[in-house]
C-alpha positions in Angstrom: 0.1 -58.7 122.7 -1.6 -60.0 119.5 -2.2 -56.5 118.1 1.4 -55.4 118.4 2.7 -57.5 115.5 -0.2 -56.2 113.3 0.6 -52.6 114.3 4.3 -53.3 113.6 3.5 -54.7 110.2 1.3 -51.8 109.3 4.0 -49.4 110.4 6.6 -51.2 108.3 4.2 -51.2 105.3 3.6 -47.5 105.7 7.3 -46.8 106.0 7.9 -48.9 102.9 5.1 -47.2 101.0 6.5 -43.7 101.9 9.9 -45.0 100.7 8.5 -46.0 97.4 6.8 -42.6 97.0 10.0 -40.7 97.8 11.9 -42.9 95.3 9.4 -42.0 92.6 9.6 -38.3 93.3 13.5 -38.6 93.3 13.4 -40.2 89.9 11.1 -37.5 88.6 13.5 -34.9 89.8 16.4 -36.7 88.2 14.5 -37.0 84.9 13.7 -33.3 85.0 17.3 -32.3 85.5 18.4 -34.6 82.7 15.8 -33.2 80.4 16.7 -29.5 81.2 20.3 -30.2 80.3 19.3 -32.0 77.1 17.2 -29.0 76.1 20.2 -26.7 76.6 22.7 -28.8 74.7 20.7 -30.3 71.8 18.7 -28.1 69.3 15.9 -30.7 69.1 15.9 -31.3 72.9 12.5 -29.7 73.3 10.8 -32.7 71.6 12.4 -35.4 73.9 10.9 -37.3 76.8 13.0 -38.9 79.6 11.9 -41.8 81.9 13.9 -43.0 84.9 13.6 -46.3 86.8 15.7 -48.6 89.1 16.1 -52.2 88.2 18.5 -54.7 89.8 20.4 -51.9 91.6 20.9 -50.1 88.2 19.7 -46.7 87.2 17.7 -47.1 83.9 17.2 -44.0 81.7 15.0 -44.2 78.7 15.1 -41.2 76.3 12.5 -41.2 73.5 11.5 -38.7 70.8 9.1 -38.5 67.7 10.1 -40.3 64.6 10.8 -37.2 62.5 13.5 -35.8 64.9 17.1 -36.0 63.7 19.9 -36.0 66.3 23.3 -37.5 67.0 22.8 -40.4 69.5 26.5 -40.2 70.6 26.0 -36.5 71.6 22.7 -37.3 73.4 24.3 -40.1 75.5 27.4 -37.8 76.2 25.1 -35.0 77.5 23.2 -37.5 79.8 26.4 -39.0 81.1 28.0 -35.6 81.8 24.9 -34.5 83.7 24.8 -37.7 85.8 28.5 -37.4 86.6 28.1 -33.8 87.8 25.4 -34.9 90.3 26.8 -38.2 91.7 28.2 -38.4 95.2 28.3 -42.3 95.5 31.6 -44.0 95.0 30.2 -46.1 92.2 26.9 -46.2 90.3 25.9 -48.3 87.3 23.7 -46.7 84.7 22.0 -48.0 81.6 20.7 -45.5 79.0 18.3 -46.2 76.0 17.2 -44.3 73.0 14.0 -45.1 71.1 11.3 -43.6 68.9 8.0 -42.9 70.6 5.5 -45.7 69.9 8.3 -48.2 69.0 8.7 -51.2 71.3 12.4 -51.6 71.1 15.2 -49.0 71.5 17.5 -48.4 68.6 20.6 -47.6 70.7 21.8 -48.1 74.3 24.8 -47.4 76.5 26.0 -48.8 79.8 28.4 -46.9 82.1 29.6 -46.7 85.6 29.7 -43.4 87.4 32.1 -42.6 90.3 33.8 -39.6 91.9 36.7 -40.1 89.6 34.5 -39.8 86.5 33.1 -42.2 84.0 35.2 -45.2 84.7 33.5 -47.5 82.3 31.6 -46.7 79.2 30.2 -49.7 77.4 28.7 -48.9 74.1 25.7 -50.8 72.9 24.7 -51.3 69.3 22.8 -48.8 67.2 19.9 -50.3 65.2 17.4 -49.1 62.8 14.4 -47.4 64.3 11.5 -49.7 65.1 13.6 -52.9 64.7 14.1 -55.4 67.5 17.7 -54.8 68.6 20.3 -55.1 71.3 20.1 -58.8 71.6 16.4 -58.8 72.0 16.7 -56.6 75.1 13.3 -55.2 75.9 12.8 -52.1 78.1 10.3 -52.8 80.8 8.4 -49.5 81.4 6.2 -50.1 84.3 8.8 -48.8 86.8 9.8 -45.7 84.7 9.1 -42.2 85.8 8.4 -40.0 82.7 9.1 -36.4 82.2 8.0 -34.6 78.9 10.1 -31.8 77.5 7.3 -30.1 75.4 3.5 -30.1 75.5 3.6 -30.5 71.7 5.4 -33.8 71.9 3.4 -36.8 70.9 2.1 -38.7 73.9 4.0 -41.8 74.9 2.1 -45.1 74.9 3.7 -45.9 78.3 2.3 -44.5 81.5 4.0 -43.9 84.9 3.8 -46.4 87.6 0.9 -46.2 90.0 1.6 -45.8 93.6 -1.0 -48.6 94.3 0.9 -51.1 92.2 2.5 -54.1 93.9 5.5 -53.2 95.9 8.7 -53.4 93.8 12.0 -54.6 95.3 13.3 -52.1 97.9 15.9 -49.7 96.4 19.5 -49.9 97.4 20.7 -47.5 100.0 23.2 -46.0 97.5 20.4 -45.1 95.1 18.3 -43.5 97.8 21.3 -41.4 98.9 21.8 -40.3 95.3 18.1 -39.4 95.1 18.5 -37.4 98.3 21.4 -35.5 96.8 19.2 -34.6 93.8 16.5 -33.4 96.2 19.1 -31.2 97.9 20.2 -29.7 94.6 16.6 -28.7 93.9 16.4 -26.8 97.1 14.2 -29.1 99.1 11.3 -31.4 98.3 8.6 -29.8 100.4 8.1 -27.1 97.8 7.4 -29.7 95.0 4.8 -31.6 97.1 2.8 -28.4 97.5 2.5 -27.7 93.8 -0.9 -28.2 92.0 -1.9 -31.7 91.1 1.0 -33.4 93.0 -0.8 -35.1 95.9 -4.5 -34.1 95.8 -7.0 -34.4 93.1 -6.2 -32.3 90.0 -9.0 -29.8 89.9 -7.3 -27.7 87.2 -7.3 -30.7 84.8 -10.9 -31.5 85.5 -12.0 -27.9 84.8 -10.0 -27.8 81.6 -11.4 -31.1 80.3 -14.9 -29.9 81.0 -14.3 -26.6 79.3 -13.0 -28.2 76.2 -15.9 -30.6 76.0 -18.4 -27.7 76.3 -16.8 -25.7 73.5 -19.5 -26.6 70.9 -22.2 -25.5 73.3 -20.4 -22.3 74.1 -20.0 -21.3 70.4 -23.1 -21.1 68.3 -23.6 -20.0 64.7 -24.9 -16.6 65.9 -22.3 -16.0 68.7 -21.4 -12.4 69.0 -17.9 -10.9 69.2 -18.2 -10.3 72.9 -19.2 -13.9 73.5 -16.2 -15.1 71.5 -13.9 -12.8 73.5 -15.2 -14.3 76.8 -14.7 -17.9 75.5 -11.2 -17.1 74.3 -10.3 -15.5 77.7 -11.6 -18.6 79.5 -9.5 -20.9 77.3 -6.4 -18.7 77.7 -6.8 -18.6 81.5 -7.4 -22.3 81.7 -4.4 -23.1 79.5 -2.2 -20.9 81.7 -3.5 -22.6 84.9 -2.5 -26.0 83.4 1.0 -24.8 82.9 1.4 -24.4 86.7 1.1 -28.2 87.1 4.7 -29.3 87.8 6.5 -31.9 85.7 6.7 -34.3 88.6 2.9 -34.5 88.8 1.2 -37.6 87.4 -1.1 -35.3 85.6 1.7 -33.3 84.0 1.7 -35.0 80.6 -2.0 -34.9 80.2 -2.1 -31.3 81.4 0.5 -30.3 78.9 -1.5 -32.0 76.1 -4.7 -30.4 77.2 -3.0 -27.0 77.6 -1.7 -27.3 74.1 -5.2 -28.1 72.8 -6.8 -25.3 74.7 -4.1 -22.9 73.6 -4.7 -24.0 70.0 -8.5 -23.4 70.4 -7.7 -20.0 71.9 -5.5 -19.1 69.0 -8.2 -20.2 66.6 -10.8 -18.0 68.3 -8.2 -15.1 68.2 -8.0 -15.6 64.5 -11.8 -15.3 64.2 -11.8 -12.2 66.4 -9.0 -10.7 64.2 -11.1 -11.4 61.1 -14.1 -9.7 62.7 -11.9 -6.7 63.6 -10.6 -6.5 60.1 -14.2 -6.6 58.8 -15.1 -3.7 61.1 -12.1 -1.7 59.8 -12.9 -2.4 56.2 -16.5 -1.5 56.6 -15.5 1.7 58.5 -13.4 2.7 55.5 -16.4 2.1 53.3 -18.7 4.3 55.3 -16.2 7.1 55.5 -15.5 7.1 51.8 -12.4 6.5 49.8 -9.8 9.2 49.5 -6.8 7.4 47.9 -5.7 4.4 46.0 -3.6 3.4 49.0 -6.7 3.2 51.2 -8.4 1.0 48.7 -5.4 -1.3 48.6 -5.4 -1.4 52.4 -9.1 -2.2 52.4 -8.5 -5.1 49.9 -5.6 -6.4 52.1 -7.9 -6.4 55.2 -10.5 -8.5 53.4 -7.7 -10.9 52.2 -6.3 -11.2 55.7 -9.7 -11.8 57.2 -10.4 -14.6 54.6 -7.0 -16.1 55.5 -7.9 -16.2 59.2 -11.2 -18.0 58.5 -10.1 -20.4 55.7 -7.9 -22.4 58.1 -10.8 -23.4 60.3 -11.8 -27.0 59.5 -15.2 -28.4 59.1 -15.0 -30.3 62.4 -14.2 -27.2 64.3 -17.0 -25.8 66.6 -16.3 -22.4 64.9 -17.0 -23.7 61.4 -20.7 -22.9 61.3 -20.0 -19.5 62.8 -17.4 -18.5 60.3 -18.7 -20.0 57.0 -21.3 -17.2 56.4 -18.7 -14.6 57.2 -16.2 -16.3 54.9 -18.7 -16.2 52.0 -19.4 -12.5 52.8 -15.7 -11.7 53.0 -15.1 -13.2 49.6 -17.9 -11.2 48.0 -16.5 -8.1 49.7 -13.0 -8.9 48.4 -14.3 -9.2 44.8 -16.2 -5.9 45.2 -13.1 -4.3 46.6 -11.0 -5.7 43.7 -13.6 -4.4 41.2 -13.5 -1.0 42.8 -9.7 -1.0 42.9 -9.5 -1.8 39.2 -12.0 0.9 38.4 -10.1 3.5 40.5 -6.9 2.4 38.9 -8.5 3.0 35.5 -9.5 6.5 36.5 -6.0 7.2 37.9 -4.5 5.9 34.7 -6.8 8.2 32.8 -5.6 11.1 35.0 -2.0 10.2 34.4 -2.6 9.9 30.7 -4.3 13.3 30.7 -1.4 14.9 32.4 1.0 13.4 29.9 -1.1 14.7 27.0 -1.2 18.1 28.7 2.6 18.2 28.5 2.3 17.6 24.8 -0.3 20.3 24.4 1.9 22.8 26.4 4.9 22.0 24.2 2.9 22.5 21.0 1.4 25.7 22.3 4.9 27.1 23.0 5.9 26.7 19.4 2.6 27.2 17.6 2.5 29.8 14.8 0.1 29.0 12.0 -3.5 28.2 12.0 -2.9 24.4 11.7 -0.5 24.7 14.7 -3.1 26.4 16.9 -5.8 24.0 15.8 -3.7 21.1 16.9 -3.0 22.8 20.2 -6.7 23.5 20.7 -7.6 19.9 19.8 -5.0 18.5 22.2 -6.2 20.7 25.2 -9.8 19.6 24.4 -8.8 15.9 24.6 -7.2 16.6 28.0 -10.2 18.5 29.4 -12.6 15.8 28.1 -10.5 13.1 29.8 -10.5 14.9 33.2 -14.2 15.9 33.1 -15.4 12.3 33.2 -13.5 11.3 36.3 -16.2 10.8 39.0 -16.4 12.5 42.3 -15.9 9.2 44.2 -12.6 8.6 42.5 -9.3 9.2 44.5 -8.1 11.3 41.6 -11.2 13.6 41.5 -9.7 16.4 43.6 -6.5 16.5 41.5 -8.5 16.3 38.3 -10.6 19.3 39.3 -7.5 21.3 40.2 -5.9 20.5 36.8 -9.1 21.3 35.0 -9.0 24.9 36.2 -5.5 25.2 34.7 -6.2 23.2 31.5 -9.5 24.9 30.7 -7.7 28.3 30.8 -5.1 26.9 28.4 -7.9 25.5 26.2 -9.6 28.9 26.2 -6.4 30.7 25.2 -5.7 28.1 22.4 -9.3 28.3 21.2 -9.2 32.2 21.0 -5.9 32.1 19.3 -7.0 29.5 16.8 -10.2 31.5 16.1 -8.1 34.6 15.6 -5.8 32.8 13.3 -8.7 31.3 11.4 -10.2 34.8 10.9 -6.8 36.1 9.9 -6.4 33.2 7.4 -9.8 33.9 5.9 -9.1 37.6 5.6 -5.7 36.9 4.0 -7.3 34.5 1.6 -10.0 37.0 0.8 -7.4 39.6 0.1 -5.5 37.3 -2.3 -8.7 36.3 -4.0 -9.9 40.0 -4.4 -6.5 41.0 -5.8 -6.7 38.1 -8.4 -10.2 39.2 -9.4 -9.1 42.8 -9.7 -6.3 41.7 -12.1 -8.7 39.8 -14.2 -11.0 42.9 -14.5 -8.0 45.0 -15.2 -7.2 42.8 -18.2 -10.8 43.3 -19.4 -10.5 47.1 -18.9 -13.4 46.9 -16.4 -12.0 49.6 -14.3 -14.9 50.1 -12.0 -14.8 46.4 -11.0 -11.1 46.6 -10.8 -11.1 49.5 -8.4 -13.7 47.8 -6.2 -11.7 44.5 -5.8 -8.4 46.3 -5.3 -10.1 48.3 -2.6 -11.4 45.1 -1.0 -8.0 43.4 -1.2 -6.3 46.4 0.5 -8.9 46.6 3.3 -8.6 42.8 4.0 -4.8 43.0 4.2 -5.0 46.0 6.7 -7.5 44.1 8.9 -5.1 41.2 9.8 -4.0 41.6 13.5 -0.4 42.3 14.3 -0.1 39.2 16.6 -1.4 36.9 13.9 0.8 34.5 12.0 -0.6 36.0 8.7 0.4 39.6 9.6 3.9 39.1 8.4 2.6 37.7 5.2 0.0 40.5 4.7 2.2 43.5 5.4 4.3 43.2 2.2 1.0 43.3 0.2 -0.1 46.7 1.5 2.1 48.8 -0.8 1.5 47.0 -4.1 -2.2 46.8 -3.4 -2.3 50.5 -2.6 -0.4 51.3 -5.8 -2.6 49.0 -7.9 -5.7 50.7 -6.4 -4.5 54.1 -7.3 -3.7 53.1 -10.9 -7.1 51.5 -11.2 -8.8 54.6 -9.8 -6.8 56.7 -12.4 -7.8 54.4 -15.2 -11.3 54.4 -14.0 -11.4 58.1 -14.0 -9.9 58.2 -17.5 -12.4 55.6 -18.6 -15.2 57.7 -17.4 -13.8 60.8 -19.1 -13.1 58.9 -22.3 -16.6 57.6 -22.3 -18.0 61.1 -21.9 -15.6 62.3 -24.6 -16.8 59.6 -27.0 -20.3 60.6 -26.3 -19.5 64.2 -27.0 -17.5 63.3 -30.2 -20.2 61.1 -31.4 -22.7 63.8 -30.9 -20.4 66.3 -32.7 -19.6 64.1 -35.6 -23.1 62.8 -36.3 -25.7 64.5 -38.5 -27.6 64.0 -41.7 -24.3 63.6 -43.3 -21.6 62.1 -41.1 -19.1 64.9 -40.4 -16.2 62.9 -39.0 -14.9 59.8 -37.4 -12.6 59.7 -34.4 -10.3 57.6 -32.4 -8.7 58.3 -29.0 -6.1 56.9 -26.6 -4.8 58.2 -23.4 -2.8 61.0 -25.1 -4.6 62.3 -28.2 -8.0 62.5 -29.9 -7.7 61.9 -33.7 -10.6 63.3 -35.8 -10.9 62.5 -39.5 -13.4 64.5 -41.7 -15.5 62.1 -43.8 -15.3 62.3 -47.6 -19.1 62.7 -47.7 -18.9 65.8 -45.6 -16.1 67.2 -47.8 -18.0 66.4 -51.0 -21.0 68.2 -49.6 -18.9 71.2 -48.9 -17.4 71.3 -52.5 -20.7 70.8 -54.3 -22.6 73.3 -52.2 -23.5 76.8 -53.3 -22.3 79.9 -51.5 -25.1 79.8 -49.0 -24.4 76.2 -48.3 -20.7 76.9 -48.1 -21.3 79.5 -45.5 -23.4 77.1 -43.6 -20.5 74.5 -43.8 -18.1 77.1 -42.5 -20.3 77.8 -39.6 -20.6 74.1 -39.0 -16.8 73.6 -39.1 -16.4 76.5 -36.6 -18.9 74.9 -34.4 -17.1 71.5 -34.8 -13.8 73.1 -33.9 -15.2 74.7 -30.8 -16.8 71.4 -29.8 -13.5 69.5 -30.3 -11.7 72.1 -28.3 -14.1 71.7 -25.4 -13.8 68.0 -25.6 -10.0 68.3 -25.6 -10.1 70.5 -22.5 -12.5 68.2 -20.7 -10.5 65.1 -21.5 -7.2 66.8 -21.1 -6.2 65.3 -24.4 -4.8 66.9 -27.6 -7.1 67.0 -30.6 -5.8 66.5 -34.1 -8.2 67.0 -37.1 -7.4 65.4 -40.5 -9.2 65.7 -43.9 -10.3 62.6 -45.7 -6.9 62.5 -47.5 -5.1 62.3 -44.2 -3.8 65.8 -44.1 -3.8 67.5 -40.8 -6.0 70.5 -40.9 -6.3 71.5 -37.2 -4.6 70.8 -33.9 -5.6 71.8 -30.4 -3.6 71.3 -27.2 -5.4 71.5 -23.8 -4.4 74.3 -21.6 -4.2 72.3 -18.5 
């Protein structure tokens, strides 16, 4: 008899406690529905948090957001009211809605309305105050009875915390509010499913494991950790972060799980960045080992080092990865500088290659129009510049292969230009020698030195004939062949005459000389003039008969000698006495 009241009291307390638990779950469901609609209708809805509570038979809805979020309060209230109206089945329900900034004590706007089946019958607008100011008549939002739902794991944590089931029992909810909560449960397809989700009723093992994993990060990552070890840690963080996302929004651990999931995901992304940097290092080193074939590959190599550095530079000094990445970061910067130096060097060689190709075009253009020796010398010099420029390009340069191919072509052009320049040089020398020899021959001709004249005319003619037909000087030399040949013939004739004249003079001198000079003579190219000396004539006059006979014999001998000289020289001989009278004439038979 005594125990029954105690049992009855315990049963009533148990029923009341279950009623409170159901109410809290219903409010969580309601907050979740409101939050989902707010997300869909407002661009910044993902940063909002919604808390629901029941006070004095009124449904209280607190919506809060970070300070830097801009939105239209009227639109936010309208979305919440429309969502509530679409779910209500009670004839009449009073609702108060508040807007505030996370971390600020007082709301900056509030609305009061009455929901019914006919719609929003009453919509009382509260004032809108500046954020953070005490407003709305000093109305303070009491948060101990609110049920909170966060829209994003990246949202700042609210200073308020959900009510504890073990807290002192609040006033019993009205029957109308409980019926409204039951309607919400029905809309979400039954509450049993939600009670079986992780971290709803039992201890949150996922949260404990995630917390322990985050705390052990520094022990898991050392300065000498390998790539495979980092991959393992990153996978653990990724898996743990995913498991935290399975905790439903109506769990008391939801907000903390979301925050921890965000932190773990951030750590996982950081490790991914380090792994990407290591992978880029491996790719860049692989290119270095295989050799460089193009400027594009060098640029890609440089970009890999830059990206690797970018991945590591964002890691702060308080990160567990800092000691691991700092040596790598220094190494990557050195590698980047080496890569830049190599790239600039290769760009220099490629510029040299392009410059050589441009000069080769100039050389080819000059070669097409070259004629004279100076022209071909310019062509040869230009091709030589091109070949010299390509020869120095090293084998490790990306342009080496093209340079070698071009060298085969350009060296052939250089050889052709060199041979042609040499030929033109020899032709020019030969031409100059011919001109010089002709000038010397003319000088000797003026001096009647016919033997020297003949020799130089002969040299001039030979030089002219030696100039090749494909030479620029051939056209200049050909007009000289005929006059040089004629001059040579004339010189040879005069040389022959000079030789005969010399012999004739010798013979005449021998004929005219004696104890008494018999005669004097002159000669030109037509006639020999002989004049008997007065001394010889006087000797003839003063001589006796015997002497006269001797003179006659001598004169006969003189005439015979003069005739012989005339025949040999092919010149007429005219003999005059000392008074200038012609005494004898002989014409050569030839």
